[in-house]
C-alpha positions in Angstrom: 1.5 -11.3 5.0 -0.7 -8.2 6.2 -3.3 -8.5 8.5 -6.6 -7.8 7.4 -8.8 -6.3 10.6 -12.1 -4.6 11.1 -13.0 -1.0 10.4 -14.4 -0.7 13.8 -13.1 2.0 15.6 -9.3 0.8 15.1 -6.6 3.0 14.5 -3.4 1.5 13.6 -0.1 3.6 14.1 1.9 3.9 10.6 4.9 1.8 10.5 8.4 3.4 10.6 10.4 1.6 7.6 13.6 2.2 6.3 14.2 2.6 2.2 15.3 -1.2 2.2 12.2 -2.5 4.5 9.5 -0.7 2.4 10.8 -2.3 -1.0 10.7 -5.6 0.3 7.2 -5.1 1.6 5.6 -3.4 -1.2 3.0 -5.5 -3.4 2.6 -5.1 -7.2 -0.6 -2.7 -7.0 1.5 -0.1 -4.8 3.9 2.6 -5.3 6.3 4.3 -3.2 6.3 7.9 -2.9 10.1 8.9 -2.0 10.4 12.6 -0.8 13.6 14.0 1.4 11.3 13.6 4.8 9.2 10.8 4.2 8.2 7.7 2.5 4.6 6.5 1.7 3.5 3.6 0.3 -0.2 4.1 -1.7 -2.2 1.8 -4.0 -1.9 2.5 -7.9 -5.0 2.5 -8.4 -6.8 4.4 -5.8 -10.6 3.7 -6.5 -11.8 -0.1 -6.0 -13.6 -0.6 -9.0 -10.2 1.2 -11.0 -8.4 -1.8 -8.9 -10.7 -4.5 -9.8 -10.5 -3.6 -13.7 -7.0 -3.5 -13.8 -6.4 -6.9 -11.7 -8.8 -8.4 -14.8 -6.8 -6.9 -17.0 -3.2 -8.3 -15.8 -4.7 -11.7 -15.0 
């Protein structure tokens, strides 16, 4: 489970994960970008209102 922290000046460094670690960490509403030099996780729908609309359509 991920931690939810307040956004008041707290900077959390990125986690360094292998491809296998990311595959076990990813949620259904996220995408994994794989390039030769880096691995990134991001949300499928970047706008919060689009995420809400997609979650209603799926559920």
